C-alpha positions in Angstrom: 17.2 296.2 -38.5 20.2 296.7 -40.8 20.9 300.0 -42.6 20.1 298.2 -45.8 16.8 297.0 -44.7 15.8 300.6 -43.2 16.9 302.2 -46.6 14.7 299.6 -48.5 11.8 300.2 -46.2 12.1 304.1 -46.7 12.4 303.9 -50.3 9.4 301.7 -50.5 7.3 304.2 -48.5 8.5 307.1 -50.7 7.6 305.3 -53.7 4.1 304.8 -52.3 3.7 308.7 -52.0 5.0 309.5 -55.6 3.8 306.7 -57.9 0.5 307.6 -59.8 -1.6 305.4 -57.8 -5.0 305.8 -59.7 -3.5 305.7 -63.1 -1.4 302.7 -62.4 -4.7 301.0 -60.9 -6.7 302.0 -64.1 -4.0 300.4 -66.4 -3.9 297.1 -64.3 -7.6 297.1 -64.4 -7.9 297.0 -68.1 -5.3 294.3 -68.2 -7.1 292.3 -65.5 -10.5 292.7 -67.5 -9.0 291.6 -70.9 -10.4 288.4 -72.3 -7.8 288.0 -75.0 -6.6 284.5 -74.5 -2.8 285.4 -74.7 -3.0 288.2 -72.4 -5.4 286.6 -69.7 -3.7 283.1 -69.8 -0.2 284.7 -69.4 -1.2 286.9 -66.4 -3.2 284.1 -64.7 -0.3 281.5 -65.1 2.2 283.9 -63.8 0.1 285.0 -60.9 -0.8 281.4 -60.0 2.8 280.4 -60.0 3.9 283.4 -58.0 1.5 283.1 -55.2 0.8 279.2 -55.2 -2.8 279.4 -55.7 -4.7 276.4 -54.6 -7.2 275.6 -57.3 -8.3 272.4 -55.8 -10.9 274.2 -53.6 -12.4 276.4 -56.6 -15.4 275.5 -58.2 -13.7 275.7 -61.6 -10.3 274.1 -60.9 -8.9 274.8 -64.5 -7.3 278.3 -64.2 -7.2 278.9 -67.9 -11.0 278.3 -68.2 -11.7 281.8 -66.8 -12.7 284.4 -69.1 -10.4 287.1 -67.7 -8.0 287.5 -64.9 -10.7 289.3 -62.9 -13.0 286.3 -63.2 -10.2 284.0 -62.1 -9.3 286.4 -59.1 -12.9 286.4 -57.8 -13.4 282.8 -58.5 -16.0 281.0 -56.3 -15.4 278.0 -54.1 -16.7 274.5 -54.2 -19.7 273.9 -52.1 -18.7 272.7 -48.6 -15.2 274.1 -48.8 -16.1 276.8 -46.2 -18.6 276.3 -43.5 -20.5 278.9 -41.8 -20.6 278.7 -38.1 -24.5 278.6 -37.6 -24.4 279.1 -33.9 -26.8 282.1 -33.5 -24.5 283.8 -31.1 -21.4 283.4 -33.4 -19.6 286.3 -35.2 -17.8 284.8 -38.4 -14.8 285.9 -40.4 -16.1 287.9 -43.6 -13.2 286.5 -45.7 -10.1 284.2 -46.1 -7.1 286.0 -44.8 -5.2 287.0 -41.6 -6.2 289.3 -38.7 -4.2 292.5 -39.0 -5.7 293.7 -35.7 -8.7 293.3 -33.5 -10.0 294.6 -30.3 -11.7 297.6 -28.5 -12.2 301.0 -30.2 -10.8 303.5 -27.9 -12.4 307.0 -27.8 -13.3 306.6 -31.5 -9.8 305.4 -32.4 -8.9 302.1 -34.1 -5.5 300.6 -33.6 -3.8 300.1 -37.0 -0.2 299.0 -36.0 2.5 300.0 -33.6 2.4 303.9 -33.3 -0.5 304.2 -35.8 -4.2 304.4 -35.5 -7.2 306.0 -37.3 -10.4 307.4 -36.3 -13.9 305.8 -36.9 -15.3 309.2 -38.2 -12.5 309.2 -40.9 -13.0 305.5 -41.8 -16.8 305.9 -42.4 -16.5 309.5 -43.5 -19.9 310.6 -41.8 -19.7 311.6 -38.1 -23.5 310.7 -37.4 -23.1 307.1 -38.9 -19.7 306.7 -37.2 -21.1 307.6 -33.7 -22.5 304.2 -32.6 -19.0 302.6 -33.1 -16.8 305.0 -31.1 -16.5 302.7 -28.0 -17.3 299.5 -29.9 -15.3 296.6 -31.2 -13.3 296.2 -34.5 -11.5 293.6 -36.6 -9.3 294.1 -39.5 -8.9 291.2 -41.9 -6.2 291.4 -44.6 -6.8 289.4 -47.8 -3.4 288.4 -49.4 -3.1 287.7 -53.3 -3.5 284.0 -52.8 -6.7 284.1 -50.8 -10.4 283.8 -51.8 -11.5 287.4 -52.6 -15.2 287.5 -51.9 -16.3 289.2 -48.7 -19.2 287.5 -46.7 -21.5 288.8 -43.9 -20.0 288.3 -40.4 -23.5 288.5 -38.9 -27.1 288.6 -40.3 -28.3 292.2 -40.9 -30.3 294.5 -43.2 -28.2 296.9 -45.4 -29.2 300.6 -44.8 -26.5 302.7 -46.2 -23.7 302.2 -48.7 -21.1 305.0 -48.9 -18.3 305.0 -51.6 -15.6 307.0 -50.2 -12.9 308.1 -52.8 -9.3 308.3 -51.6 -5.6 307.2 -52.0 -4.5 303.8 -53.2 -1.6 302.8 -50.9 -0.5 299.2 -50.7 -1.7 297.4 -47.8 0.9 295.5 -45.8 2.7 295.6 -42.6 5.2 298.1 -43.8 2.5 300.5 -45.0 0.4 299.8 -41.9 3.2 300.8 -39.5 4.5 303.9 -41.6 1.3 305.4 -43.4 -0.7 307.3 -40.8 -4.4 306.5 -41.0 -3.8 304.1 -43.9 -7.2 302.4 -43.9 -9.1 305.7 -43.5 -7.0 307.3 -46.4 -7.5 304.7 -49.0 -10.5 304.3 -51.4 -13.2 302.3 -49.6 -16.8 301.1 -49.6 -18.6 301.4 -46.3 -21.6 299.2 -45.9 -23.9 299.7 -42.8 -26.4 297.3 -41.3 -29.2 297.1 -38.8 -28.9 293.8 -36.8 -30.5 292.2 -33.8 -27.5 293.5 -31.6 -27.4 297.0 -33.1 -25.4 298.6 -35.8 -22.8 296.9 -37.7 -20.4 298.1 -40.5 -18.3 296.2 -43.1 -15.8 298.4 -44.8 -14.1 297.3 -48.0 -10.7 299.0 -48.3 -9.0 299.3 -51.5 -5.3 299.3 -52.2 -2.9 300.0 -55.0 -3.6 298.3 -58.2 -7.0 297.0 -56.9 -8.9 297.4 -60.1 -12.4 297.9 -58.4 -14.7 297.0 -55.4 -18.0 295.4 -56.0 -21.0 294.9 -53.5 -24.4 293.1 -54.1 -26.0 296.6 -53.6 -23.8 298.6 -55.8 -22.4 296.5 -58.4 -18.7 297.1 -59.4 -17.1 300.6 -58.6 -13.9 301.2 -60.3 -11.2 303.5 -58.9 -12.5 307.0 -58.4 -15.9 305.8 -59.8 -19.4 306.8 -58.6 -22.1 304.6 -57.3 -24.8 303.8 -60.0 -27.1 301.7 -57.9 -28.4 301.6 -54.4 -30.3 298.6 -53.2 -30.9 299.2 -49.5 -33.2 297.6 -47.0 -31.6 294.5 -48.4 -31.6 291.5 -45.7 -28.5 289.4 -45.8 -28.0 286.2 -43.9 -24.7 285.5 -41.9 -22.2 284.2 -44.4 -24.1 285.7 -47.6 -21.8 287.3 -50.1 -21.6 290.9 -49.6 -18.9 292.0 -52.1 -15.6 291.2 -54.0 -12.2 292.9 -54.5 -10.8 292.9 -57.9 -7.2 292.4 -56.7 -7.1 292.4 -52.9 -7.0 294.3 -49.9 -8.7 294.5 -46.5 -12.1 294.3 -44.7 -12.8 296.1 -41.5 -15.8 295.1 -39.4 -17.3 297.2 -36.6 -19.8 296.6 -33.8 -21.4 298.7 -31.2 -20.1 299.0 -27.6 -20.7 296.0 -25.2 -22.4 293.9 -28.0 -19.7 291.2 -29.0 -16.5 289.8 -27.7 -13.6 288.4 -29.9 -12.4 284.9 -29.3 -9.4 285.4 -27.1 -7.4 282.8 -29.2 -7.4 285.4 -32.1 -4.5 287.9 -32.3 -2.7 289.8 -34.9 -1.6 287.7 -37.7 -4.0 284.9 -36.9 -4.9 283.1 -40.1 -8.9 282.9 -40.6 -11.3 281.5 -43.3 -14.5 282.8 -44.3 -17.3 281.4 -41.9 -14.9 280.7 -39.1 -16.0 281.8 -35.7 -14.2 285.0 -34.6 -16.4 286.1 -31.7 -19.8 285.8 -29.9 -22.5 288.1 -28.7 -22.2 289.3 -25.2 
């Protein structure tokens, strides 16, 4: 890596530490929620052009028909665009995106990137609830700005706990994953825990800088530094059912207990996946 590249990376990392993360996210959140035609149309058109959004797969293909940027960003897909693998033994991707990492949880530590890891206890923020996953399996799926931003169930289960964990709002990308220790266990996140036929399962929705909120079917939308206002537990969700949404994107981390599932060997870091695609199977 050249000196210029190293300098740019270091400046980017330092900027992550000093920028007012939550204040910036609140400002962006207000802009994203605006229904003023000039504001929302300008933002939608710029975003669509910047990231090459494929509107042909959206239920509403006219981007300017959405009431706000938030509604555009969390757009639904046409029926049949994503097919859920219905094999009873299949574990499916919770979202469109790319595999950041996946594999075995070693002594309670989850691999983040070269030289970096984070603990299950810190991710879930409750030692007792984290215990079943300490020698289990994990997969981290990164949702890029162009992706479909609803998160679905990787396996059928009953929602038993929803924990909102306030935190920082670092950007999530390869540079921050390699340079911010415990990134996913430091950022704001929503921890959803389930009972399934194969034991405990967790789906953790991790926020990031300028993410204007996280929403789940049990809690509604939680804004940055917000508080849960609604808890609907003992809620059974089928595989592929919608679990939550990101208002601007980030990452979903899924966890299973030890010796319960195995990931498909064809999947590695940076593998592209789509919601409903088979990622693994029951052991």
